[in-house]
Kinemage of the C-alpha trace (Angstrom):
@kinemage 1
@onewidth
@group {chain A} dominant
@subgroup {mainchain}
@vectorlist {calphas} color= white
{ca met a 1} P -23.825 2.212 -1.962
{ca lys a 2} L -22.801 5.126 -4.141
{ca arg a 3} L -20.694 6.210 -1.204
{ca trp a 4} L -18.602 3.038 -1.523
{ca leu a 5} L -17.997 3.697 -5.167
{ca arg a 6} L -16.518 7.016 -4.093
{ca thr a 7} L -14.571 5.434 -1.266
{ca leu a 8} L -12.756 3.098 -3.624
{ca ala a 9} L -11.305 6.020 -5.516
{ca ala a 10} L -10.646 8.281 -2.567
{ca ser a 11} L -10.063 6.009 0.376
{ca cys a 12} L -8.958 2.469 -0.356
{ca ala a 13} L -5.883 1.758 -2.399
{ca val a 14} L -7.342 0.895 -5.760
{ca ile a 15} L -4.203 1.465 -7.792
{ca pro a 16} L -3.325 -2.246 -7.580
{ca phe a 17} L -6.640 -3.095 -9.203
{ca ala a 18} L -5.892 -0.761 -12.091
{ca gln a 19} L -2.541 -2.426 -12.595
{ca cys a 20} L -3.863 -5.977 -12.193
{ca ala a 21} L -6.318 -5.771 -15.037
{ca met a 22} L -8.531 -8.628 -16.136
{ca ala a 23} L -7.130 -10.641 -18.980
{ca pro a 24} L -9.247 -12.388 -21.645
{ca gly a 25} L -10.424 -15.758 -20.428
{ca gly a 26} L -10.674 -14.705 -16.809
{ca asn a 27} L -7.008 -14.753 -15.847
{ca val a 28} L -5.389 -11.985 -13.885
{ca ala a 29} L -3.184 -10.121 -16.296
{ca gln a 30} L 0.415 -9.351 -15.512
{ca ala a 31} L 0.645 -5.922 -13.940
{ca ala a 32} L 1.053 -3.224 -16.523
{ca glu a 33} L 3.709 -0.560 -16.440
{ca pro a 34} L 2.409 2.741 -15.010
{ca ala a 35} L 0.673 4.747 -17.676
{ca ala a 36} L 2.600 7.642 -19.160
{ca val a 37} L 1.779 10.948 -17.541
{ca ala a 38} L -0.053 13.251 -19.892
{ca ala a 39} L 2.311 15.958 -21.111
{ca ser a 40} L -0.123 18.809 -20.604
{ca val a 41} L 0.038 22.052 -18.669
{ca pro a 42} L -2.475 22.118 -15.779
{ca thr a 43} L -5.534 24.100 -16.812
{ca val a 44} L -7.478 23.986 -13.541
{ca asp a 45} L -6.035 25.023 -10.187
{ca ala a 46} L -6.768 22.652 -7.317
{ca asp a 47} L -6.200 23.324 -3.620
{ca pro a 48} L -6.918 20.066 -1.790
{ca ala a 49} L -6.922 20.000 1.989
{ca leu a 50} L -3.718 19.640 3.961
{ca trp a 51} L -3.191 19.253 7.707
{ca val a 52} L -0.162 19.274 9.988
{ca val a 53} L 0.684 17.609 13.301
{ca lys a 54} L 3.810 18.868 15.034
{ca asp a 55} L 5.823 19.073 18.198
{ca glu a 56} L 9.230 20.539 19.038
{ca asp a 57} L 11.221 18.430 16.589
{ca thr a 58} L 8.723 16.537 14.427
{ca thr a 59} L 6.339 17.707 11.706
{ca ile a 60} L 3.904 15.366 9.961
{ca tyr a 61} L 1.760 16.631 7.093
{ca leu a 62} L -1.506 14.833 6.290
{ca phe a 63} L -2.625 15.020 2.669
{ca gly a 64} L -5.859 13.455 1.413
{ca thr a 65} L -5.722 12.016 -2.087
{ca val a 66} L -7.974 10.801 -4.871
{ca his a 67} L -6.350 7.764 -6.443
{ca phe a 68} L -7.573 8.495 -9.985
{ca leu a 69} L -7.483 11.874 -11.726
{ca lys a 70} L -7.857 13.235 -15.240
{ca pro a 71} L -5.307 15.440 -17.039
{ca gly a 72} L -5.274 19.161 -16.435
{ca leu a 73} L -5.746 19.391 -12.671
{ca gly a 74} L -2.929 21.330 -11.011
{ca trp a 75} L -2.661 20.245 -7.365
{ca phe a 76} L 1.068 19.569 -6.831
{ca asp a 77} L 2.012 23.164 -6.065
{ca glu a 78} L 1.671 25.800 -3.338
{ca ala a 79} L 1.301 24.295 0.151
{ca val a 80} L 1.275 20.678 -1.054
{ca arg a 81} L 4.544 21.157 -2.926
{ca glu a 82} L 6.055 22.987 0.033
{ca ala a 83} L 5.076 20.171 2.381
{ca phe a 84} L 6.638 17.626 0.025
{ca asp a 85} L 9.842 19.643 -0.392
{ca glu a 86} L 10.198 20.080 3.378
{ca ser a 87} L 9.626 16.395 4.100
{ca asp a 88} L 12.397 13.877 4.646
{ca glu a 89} L 10.113 10.916 3.989
{ca leu a 90} L 6.903 10.008 2.149
{ca ile a 91} L 4.401 7.626 3.750
{ca leu a 92} L 1.566 6.159 1.663
{ca glu a 93} L -1.176 3.683 2.406
{ca met a 94} L 1.131 1.114 0.840
{ca val a 95} L 4.076 0.864 -1.510
{ca met a 96} L 3.310 -1.055 -4.683
{ca pro a 97} L 5.544 -4.106 -5.216
{ca glu a 98} L 7.862 -3.525 -8.142
{ca asp a 99} L 8.160 -7.229 -8.931
{ca arg a 100} L 5.416 -8.198 -11.381
{ca ala a 101} L 5.526 -11.849 -10.461
{ca thr a 102} L 4.924 -11.065 -6.784
{ca leu a 103} L 2.050 -8.744 -7.644
{ca lys a 104} L 0.415 -11.320 -9.887
{ca ala a 105} L 0.888 -14.215 -7.468
{ca thr a 106} L -0.529 -12.289 -4.511
{ca thr a 107} L -3.506 -11.140 -6.551
{ca glu a 108} L -4.335 -14.639 -7.710
{ca lys a 109} L -3.920 -16.090 -4.202
{ca leu a 110} L -6.495 -13.719 -2.719
{ca ala a 111} L -8.772 -12.963 -5.668
{ca ile a 112} L -9.592 -16.540 -6.688
{ca asp a 113} L -11.998 -18.504 -4.488
{ca pro a 114} L -9.932 -21.253 -2.788
{ca ala a 115} L -12.968 -23.523 -2.492
{ca gly a 116} L -13.518 -23.484 -6.250
{ca arg a 117} L -16.983 -21.997 -6.017
{ca thr a 118} L -18.329 -20.190 -9.053
{ca met a 119} L -20.003 -16.818 -9.008
{ca ala a 120} L -23.201 -18.445 -10.286
{ca ser a 121} L -23.256 -20.876 -7.361
{ca arg a 122} L -23.001 -18.025 -4.855
{ca met a 123} L -25.628 -15.672 -6.301
{ca ser a 124} L -29.317 -15.716 -7.059
{ca gln a 125} L -30.189 -16.054 -10.726
{ca ala a 126} L -31.405 -12.462 -10.890
{ca asp a 127} L -28.253 -11.090 -9.252
{ca his a 128} L -26.018 -13.199 -11.470
{ca asp a 129} L -27.842 -12.057 -14.591
{ca ala a 130} L -27.339 -8.425 -13.607
{ca tyr a 131} L -23.694 -9.072 -12.743
{ca ala a 132} L -23.074 -10.813 -16.075
{ca ala a 133} L -24.718 -7.948 -17.941
{ca ser a 134} L -22.401 -5.468 -16.242
{ca leu a 135} L -19.367 -7.398 -17.461
{ca val a 136} L -20.745 -7.541 -20.987
{ca ser a 137} L -21.285 -3.786 -20.920
{ca leu a 138} L -17.542 -3.415 -20.285
{ca gly a 139} L -16.628 -5.751 -23.125
{ca met a 140} L -15.842 -8.815 -21.013
{ca glu a 141} L -17.099 -12.384 -21.216
{ca pro a 142} L -18.782 -13.352 -17.904
{ca ala a 143} L -17.852 -17.032 -18.161
{ca gly a 144} L -14.190 -16.131 -17.828
{ca phe a 145} L -14.631 -14.636 -14.361
{ca glu a 146} L -16.616 -17.279 -12.523
{ca lys a 147} L -13.687 -18.371 -10.337
{ca phe a 148} L -13.050 -14.984 -8.705
{ca glu a 149} L -14.153 -13.782 -5.280
{ca pro a 150} L -17.123 -11.364 -5.233
{ca trp a 151} L -15.064 -8.589 -3.604
{ca tyr a 152} L -12.523 -8.686 -6.425
{ca met a 153} L -15.169 -8.455 -9.101
{ca ala a 154} L -16.898 -5.634 -7.212
{ca val a 155} L -13.708 -3.588 -7.088
{ca asn a 156} L -12.893 -4.220 -10.744
{ca leu a 157} L -16.404 -3.239 -11.785
{ca ser a 158} L -15.926 -0.013 -9.788
{ca val a 159} L -12.533 0.767 -11.317
{ca leu a 160} L -12.878 -0.186 -14.982
{ca pro a 161} L -15.535 2.452 -15.846
{ca leu a 162} L -13.197 5.116 -14.452
{ca leu a 163} L -10.328 3.962 -16.652
{ca ile a 164} L -12.601 3.895 -19.696
{ca lys a 165} L -13.678 7.492 -19.060
{ca gly a 166} L -10.129 8.834 -18.802
{ca tyr a 167} L -9.343 8.629 -15.101
{ca asp a 168} L -5.728 7.549 -14.664
{ca pro a 169} L -3.890 6.317 -11.533
{ca ala a 170} L -0.641 7.649 -13.027
{ca leu a 171} L -2.056 11.159 -12.650
{ca gly a 172} L -3.178 10.547 -9.074
{ca pro a 173} L -1.261 11.916 -6.097
{ca glu a 174} L 0.186 8.579 -4.944
{ca met a 175} L 1.994 7.834 -8.172
{ca thr a 176} L 2.902 11.485 -8.731
{ca leu a 177} L 4.383 11.807 -5.240
{ca thr a 178} L 6.156 8.465 -5.602
{ca arg a 179} L 7.873 9.607 -8.788
{ca ala a 180} L 8.885 12.890 -7.169
{ca ala a 181} L 10.206 11.134 -4.051
{ca lys a 182} L 12.274 8.742 -6.146
{ca asp a 183} L 13.686 11.666 -8.118
{ca asp a 184} L 14.682 13.354 -4.843
{ca asn a 185} L 15.920 10.112 -3.236
{ca lys a 186} L 13.396 10.442 -0.408
{ca pro a 187} L 12.535 7.246 1.498
{ca ile a 188} L 9.057 5.894 0.746
{ca ala a 189} L 7.175 3.759 3.265
{ca gly a 190} L 3.684 2.329 3.576
{ca phe a 191} L 1.315 1.864 6.485
{ca glu a 192} L 0.344 -1.499 4.993
{ca thr a 193} L 1.588 -4.059 2.521
{ca phe a 194} L -0.050 -4.910 -0.794
{ca glu a 195} L -1.107 -8.300 0.553
{ca glu a 196} L -2.592 -6.727 3.675
{ca gln a 197} L -4.712 -4.342 1.615
{ca phe a 198} L -6.088 -7.104 -0.581
{ca gly a 199} L -6.579 -9.128 2.586
{ca phe a 200} L -8.958 -6.539 4.031
{ca phe a 201} L -11.332 -7.174 1.134
{ca asp a 202} L -10.740 -10.918 1.105
{ca gly a 203} L -11.480 -11.110 4.820
{ca leu a 204} L -14.987 -9.705 4.426
{ca ser a 205} L -17.757 -12.194 5.095
{ca asp a 206} L -19.391 -13.899 2.111
{ca ala a 207} L -22.596 -12.000 2.817
{ca ala a 208} L -20.784 -8.639 2.829
{ca gln a 209} L -18.888 -9.459 -0.365
{ca leu a 210} L -22.009 -10.489 -2.236
{ca glu a 211} L -23.986 -7.468 -1.060
{ca tyr a 212} L -21.074 -5.249 -2.006
{ca leu a 213} L -21.017 -6.734 -5.518
{ca arg a 214} L -24.794 -6.537 -5.899
{ca leu a 215} L -24.873 -2.856 -5.011
{ca val a 216} L -21.905 -1.990 -7.216
{ca val a 217} L -23.658 -3.651 -10.162
{ca arg a 218} L -26.871 -1.802 -9.372
{ca asp a 219} L -25.165 1.585 -9.236
{ca met a 220} L -22.637 1.219 -12.043
{ca asp a 221} L -24.115 4.100 -14.022
{ca ser a 222} L -23.298 6.467 -11.155
{ca ile a 223} L -19.638 5.533 -10.725
{ca val a 224} L -18.147 8.170 -13.015
{ca pro a 225} L -20.574 11.036 -12.177
{ca thr a 226} L -20.097 10.528 -8.447
{ca leu a 227} L -16.312 10.498 -8.741
{ca asp a 228} L -16.562 13.679 -10.837
{ca lys a 229} L -18.427 15.238 -7.909
{ca leu a 230} L -15.922 14.026 -5.347
{ca val a 231} L -12.932 15.262 -7.350
{ca asp a 232} L -14.535 18.698 -7.570
{ca gln a 233} L -15.014 18.787 -3.793
{ca trp a 234} L -11.463 17.544 -3.239
{ca ala a 235} L -9.986 20.121 -5.621
{ca arg a 236} L -11.792 22.935 -3.800
{ca gly a 237} L -10.632 21.677 -0.409
{ca asp a 238} L -14.263 21.496 0.677
{ca thr a 239} L -13.800 19.028 3.506
{ca gly a 240} L -17.343 19.483 4.783
{ca ala a 241} L -18.903 18.524 1.472
{ca leu a 242} L -16.385 15.743 0.969
{ca ala a 243} L -17.167 14.305 4.401
{ca thr a 244} L -20.874 14.300 3.580
{ca thr a 245} L -20.254 12.653 0.217
{ca met a 246} L -17.904 10.041 1.640
{ca asn a 247} L -20.151 9.147 4.547
{ca glu a 248} L -23.419 8.728 2.661
{ca gly a 249} L -24.778 5.274 3.322
{ca met a 250} L -22.174 4.447 5.977
{ca ile a 251} L -24.765 2.973 8.275
{ca glu a 252} L -25.907 0.605 5.500
{ca thr a 253} L -22.479 -1.049 5.158
{ca pro a 254} L -21.089 -1.314 8.709
{ca glu a 255} L -18.760 -4.247 8.007
{ca leu a 256} L -17.105 -2.499 5.083
{ca ala a 257} L -16.894 0.775 7.009
{ca lys a 258} L -15.227 -0.866 9.985
{ca thr a 259} L -12.810 -2.963 7.935
{ca leu a 260} L -11.838 -0.523 5.200
{ca leu a 261} L -11.989 2.791 7.070
{ca trp a 262} L -12.357 2.978 10.830
{ca asp a 263} L -10.024 0.174 11.924
{ca arg a 264} L -7.348 1.309 9.499
{ca asn a 265} L -7.701 4.951 10.570
{ca ala a 266} L -7.109 3.932 14.181
{ca arg a 267} L -4.034 1.877 13.289
{ca trp a 268} L -2.598 4.708 11.206
{ca ala a 269} L -3.141 7.125 14.086
{ca asp a 270} L -1.127 4.758 16.277
{ca ala a 271} L 1.657 4.738 13.679
{ca ile a 272} L 1.648 8.535 13.389
{ca lys a 273} L 1.792 8.930 17.166
{ca ala a 274} L 4.763 6.562 17.281
{ca arg a 275} L 6.469 8.484 14.469
{ca met a 276} L 6.155 11.693 16.494
{ca asp a 277} L 8.825 10.276 18.818
{ca gln a 278} L 11.373 10.593 15.999
{ca pro a 279} L 12.621 13.995 14.812
{ca gly a 280} L 12.095 15.029 11.201
{ca thr a 281} L 9.433 15.997 8.694
{ca val a 282} L 7.109 13.516 6.985
{ca leu a 283} L 4.419 13.795 4.319
{ca val a 284} L 1.608 11.274 4.817
{ca ala a 285} L -0.607 10.858 1.730
{ca val a 286} L -3.681 8.638 2.100
{ca gly a 287} L -7.115 8.511 0.524
{ca ala a 288} L -9.198 11.589 1.294
{ca gly a 289} L -11.913 9.415 2.798
{ca his a 290} L -9.578 8.582 5.670
{ca leu a 291} L -9.243 12.284 6.523
{ca ala a 292} L -12.965 13.077 6.427
{ca gly a 293} L -15.913 12.235 8.594
{ca asp a 294} L -16.541 11.441 12.247
{ca arg a 295} L -13.977 8.626 12.560
{ca ser a 296} L -11.195 10.138 10.508
{ca val a 297} L -7.487 9.762 11.181
{ca gln a 298} L -7.614 13.214 12.795
{ca tyr a 299} L -10.345 12.013 15.162
{ca tyr a 300} L -8.223 9.083 16.324
{ca leu a 301} L -5.172 11.332 16.618
{ca gly a 302} L -7.191 13.545 18.945
{ca gln a 303} L -7.958 10.521 21.111
{ca arg a 304} L -4.199 9.999 21.334
{ca gly a 305} L -3.483 13.542 22.424
{ca leu a 306} L -2.428 14.935 19.038
{ca thr a 307} L -4.019 17.845 17.174
{ca ala a 308} L -4.083 18.027 13.365
{ca glu a 309} L -4.409 21.633 12.213
{ca arg a 310} L -5.739 22.568 8.763
{ca ile a 311} L -3.269 24.564 6.681
{ca asp a 312} L -4.849 27.533 4.919
{ca tyr a 313} L -3.448 28.364 1.508
């Protein structure tokens, strides 16, 4: 399950969860404004992997991201910056809604159990005790979160330790690239909508959601160390190591793998193939987990007759 803790920060779009923080009493808080970017000069050079798919009149760059980073990592330069500057458009996994009310309403619609079941009624006593203890360890009162779906609590319990330890979505590539694209008046599009992304989690079976939550609670102590490891691999552009890290335990969580990775990778490959029919240059930035492993976006592009070539820099 440690692999899924990594996937949340380097594959699925977890930025919404960081901005839809838990409020006291168990309510979903109004989305916060993006955190201020740390005004510090990068101290560590990073060279994350970058690929390109092209034909006579279309170029599409593929850039794998980690949604949360700490200050000091210099990645938005060299080939990544060149790819951004050359691009006419930025495509992300999704574009965050700017309207707070819409964000809050969508979150509450999908994150709260419509049948009114409590977490306690859906879990064994031992699992609920462990789950409650994990909330207490993060300074939250368990009674205030009984109405939420297990998937939503699992994701929050995966994200909150990262925020506490200094990881910041505002420093991640998605938000950094979004700011740069807005400054340059570049169009920004998403493969999916905010509601669709939350819907992937919400559509998991009850059994998958509860197992997901149980394993997240069990492995909470490893969340930050394992993301530290993944960020190091990402910064070095070590796609082999990253693929191994991201795919650990895949066979143990087939429903999550299919829903959150493989099916989406195939759909995105379809969208990229369709975009190749239009001239221009595009930068696609999605979680690094989608560009690693046996069923990556590049794999599905190959099935569609397209070759993604790694850019050396």
